C-alpha positions in Angstrom: -39.7 -52.9 1.9 -37.8 -49.9 0.3 -40.9 -47.7 0.1 -41.5 -48.5 3.8 -37.7 -47.3 4.6 -38.4 -44.1 2.6 -41.9 -43.6 3.9 -40.0 -43.9 7.5 -37.4 -41.4 6.1 -39.8 -38.8 5.0 -41.7 -39.0 8.2 -38.5 -38.7 10.1 -37.5 -35.7 7.9 -40.7 -33.5 8.3 -40.6 -34.4 12.0 -37.1 -33.0 12.1 -38.1 -30.0 10.5 -41.3 -29.5 12.6 -39.0 -29.7 15.7 -36.5 -27.2 14.2 -39.5 -24.6 13.4 -41.0 -25.0 16.9 -37.6 -24.3 18.6 -37.2 -21.6 16.2 -40.4 -19.8 17.1 -40.1 -20.5 21.0 -39.6 -17.8 23.3 -37.1 -20.4 25.4 -33.4 -19.7 25.0 -32.1 -23.1 26.1 -33.7 -25.2 23.6 -32.4 -22.7 21.1 -29.1 -22.8 22.5 -29.2 -26.6 22.3 -30.2 -27.1 18.8 -28.0 -24.5 17.6 -25.2 -26.5 19.0 -26.5 -29.9 17.7 -26.8 -28.3 14.3 -23.5 -26.7 14.7 -21.7 -30.1 15.7 -23.6 -32.1 12.9 -22.0 -29.2 10.1 -18.5 -30.0 11.7 -19.3 -33.8 11.3 -21.0 -33.9 7.8 -19.3 -30.7 6.3 -22.3 -29.4 4.8 -23.4 -25.8 4.8 -27.1 -26.4 5.3 -26.5 -27.2 9.0 -24.4 -24.1 9.8 -27.2 -22.1 8.1 -30.0 -23.4 10.4 -27.0 -22.7 13.7 -27.0 -19.2 12.2 -30.5 -18.5 12.5 -31.0 -19.8 16.0 -27.4 -18.0 16.9 -28.9 -14.7 15.6 -32.1 -14.9 18.0 -29.9 -15.8 21.2 -26.4 -14.1 21.0 -28.2 -10.8 22.7 -29.1 -12.8 25.7 -25.6 -14.4 26.1 -23.6 -11.1 25.8 -21.3 -10.4 29.1 -22.3 -14.4 30.2 -19.3 -16.8 30.2 -21.1 -18.8 27.6 -20.9 -16.0 25.3 -17.5 -16.7 24.2 -18.4 -20.1 22.7 -21.6 -18.4 21.4 -20.0 -16.0 19.8 -17.4 -18.3 18.4 -19.5 -20.6 17.1 -21.6 -18.3 15.3 -18.9 -16.6 13.6 -17.5 -20.2 12.7 -20.9 -21.3 11.1 -20.8 -18.1 9.0 -17.0 -19.0 8.0 -17.5 -22.7 7.3 -20.9 -22.1 5.0 -18.7 -19.7 2.8 -20.2 -16.3 4.4 -16.8 -14.7 4.2 -18.3 -11.0 4.3 -19.9 -11.4 7.5 -17.3 -14.2 9.0 -14.5 -11.4 8.8 -16.3 -8.9 10.7 -17.7 -11.5 13.3 -14.1 -13.0 13.9 -12.8 -9.3 14.4 -15.4 -8.6 17.0 -14.7 -12.1 18.9 -10.9 -11.2 18.9 -11.6 -7.7 20.2 -14.2 -9.0 22.6 -12.5 -11.8 23.9 -8.7 -11.3 23.6 -7.5 -13.9 26.0 -9.6 -16.4 24.7 -7.9 -19.8 23.5 -9.6 -19.0 20.4 -8.2 -15.7 19.9 -5.4 -16.9 17.3 -7.5 -18.9 14.9 -10.1 -16.1 15.0 -7.5 -13.4 14.1 -6.5 -15.8 11.0 -9.8 -16.6 10.1 -10.9 -12.8 10.2 -7.8 -12.1 7.9 -8.9 -15.2 5.5 -12.3 -14.3 5.3 -11.1 -11.0 3.5 -8.7 -13.0 1.6 -11.1 -15.2 0.2 -13.2 -12.3 -0.9 -10.2 -10.7 -2.7 -11.5 -9.7 -6.1 -9.7 -10.6 -9.5 -6.6 -7.9 -10.1 -8.5 -5.7 -12.3 -11.0 -5.0 -9.9 -10.6 -2.3 -6.7 -8.2 -4.2 -4.4 -9.7 -2.7 -0.7 -10.3 -6.2 0.5 -7.0 -7.4 -0.6 -5.2 -4.8 1.1 -7.3 -5.3 3.8 -6.5 -9.3 4.0 -2.9 -8.5 3.7 -2.7 -6.1 6.7 -4.6 -8.8 8.8 -2.5 -11.5 7.9 0.6 -9.3 8.6 -1.2 -8.5 12.1 -1.5 -12.4 12.7 2.3 -13.3 11.9 3.5 -10.0 13.8 1.2 -11.1 16.9 2.0 -15.1 16.6 5.6 -15.5 15.3 5.2 -19.0 16.3 1.6 -19.6 15.5 -0.2 -22.3 14.0 -1.2 -20.8 10.8 2.4 -18.7 10.5 3.2 -20.5 6.9 -0.4 -20.5 5.6 -0.4 -16.7 6.5 3.0 -15.8 4.6 1.7 -18.1 1.4 -0.9 -15.9 1.2 0.2 -12.5 1.6 2.7 -13.4 -1.2 -0.2 -14.7 -3.4 -2.2 -11.3 -2.8 1.3 -9.3 -3.1 1.3 -10.5 -6.6 -2.1 -9.6 -7.1 -1.4 -6.1 -6.1 2.0 -6.2 -8.4 -0.1 -7.2 -11.4 -2.4 -4.7 -11.2 -0.2 -1.9 -11.2 1.5 -3.4 -13.7 -1.2 -3.8 -15.9 -2.4 -0.1 -15.1 1.1 0.9 -16.6 1.1 -1.3 -19.6 -2.5 0.1 -20.5 -0.9 3.6 -20.9 1.8 2.3 -23.1 -0.7 0.4 -25.3 -3.2 3.5 -25.5 -0.2 5.5 -26.3 -0.3 7.5 -23.5 3.8 7.4 -23.3 4.3 9.9 -20.7 2.1 8.6 -18.3 3.2 5.2 -18.9 7.0 6.2 -18.6 6.1 7.7 -15.0 3.9 5.0 -14.3 6.7 2.1 -14.9 9.2 4.3 -12.9 6.8 4.3 -9.7 6.2 0.4 -10.2 9.8 -0.1 -10.2 10.3 1.7 -7.2 7.4 0.2 -5.5 8.1 -3.4 -6.3 11.7 -4.0 -6.6 11.5 -7.7 -6.4 8.5 -8.1 -8.7 8.0 -10.8 -11.2 7.5 -8.3 -14.1 10.7 -6.5 -13.5 12.0 -7.0 -16.9 8.7 -6.4 -18.4 8.3 -3.0 -16.4 12.0 -2.0 -17.9 11.2 -3.1 -21.4 8.0 -1.0 -21.5 9.2 1.9 -19.9 12.1 2.1 -22.5 9.6 1.4 -25.3 7.4 4.1 -24.3 10.4 6.6 -24.4 11.0 5.4 -27.8 7.8 5.4 -29.3 7.2 9.0 -27.7 10.6 10.3 -29.2 10.0 8.8 -32.7 6.6 10.5 -32.5 7.6 14.0 -31.3 7.9 17.1 -33.0 11.2 17.4 -35.2 12.6 19.7 -32.4 11.7 17.4 -29.2 13.4 14.4 -31.2 16.9 14.7 -30.1 16.4 15.2 -26.4 13.7 12.3 -25.9 16.0 10.1 -28.4 18.8 10.5 -25.9 16.6 9.7 -22.9 15.3 6.6 -24.3 18.9 5.6 -25.4 19.4 6.1 -21.2 16.5 3.7 -20.6 17.6 1.1 -23.0 21.1 0.9 -21.2 19.3 0.6 -17.7 17.3 -2.1 -19.3 20.5 -4.0 -21.3 22.6 -3.7 -18.0 20.1 -6.6 -16.5 18.4 -8.5 -19.3 19.9 -10.2 -22.6 19.0 -13.1 -24.4 15.2 -12.9 -24.0 12.3 -12.2 -26.5 12.1 -8.7 -25.1 15.4 -8.0 -25.3 15.4 -8.9 -28.9 13.1 -6.1 -29.8 14.9 -3.7 -27.2 17.7 -4.0 -29.6 15.8 -3.5 -32.7 14.6 -0.3 -30.9 18.3 0.7 -29.6 19.4 0.2 -33.4 17.2 2.5 -34.3 18.1 4.9 -32.1 21.6 4.7 -33.2 21.0 5.3 -36.4 18.8 8.3 -35.8 21.5 10.0 -33.6 24.4 9.3 -36.4 21.8 11.1 -39.0 21.4 13.8 -36.8 25.1 14.1 -36.1 25.8 14.0 -39.8 23.3 16.7 -40.3 
């Protein structure tokens, strides 16, 4: 009995594939639309990307024929959503953007704006790589928030913007920190200055103030003799900036060690 059932499933499967290939190769538009919609609906029902992939192949063939027609909106949406739900975010971002421009009054326009933004969010790389897609995602999510302040996806959009903002912050922070670790102290000081101005509420604020001070301190003590006094004095002002906000932390303990050394060097210079 099990063998018979298995054989029947195989036969049905081959028959289904054969029917799909037949419609795919046929010139008739209507059967392609019906099968594409069937595959799309089955993908929604079963949550499997293979059905969306099949639907996409059919949508690609019939989209030009539906351009400018009333049903063109439905076909365009299903095609974009098929790419989105199958994880093809590079293309779904573009397709949803095109949909929202082609059908600005559609009841799906809000969803299209959001999913276009989320598509770029999904392809946003790790912080150490180029953040062009991250910036695009943030711009699109902010556009959604501005356009739909009471929208269905308002909270999700805010949350995603915060997540992406942190990624951008971390990238700039790590660049500044790299200058410090590679002993490019002047570049580090300038970079941390810009970072603090650009991201005043950053979670890396203490680290930025500390490494700015540390860079100035290390630059000073490794300078030629004639430059040491001026640079030591500058480092002292950076310590004062840091200590106004941060005490009792692990970094503040290290900062205090540097500060005491600065005091000793300053006193020695005064005595001389």
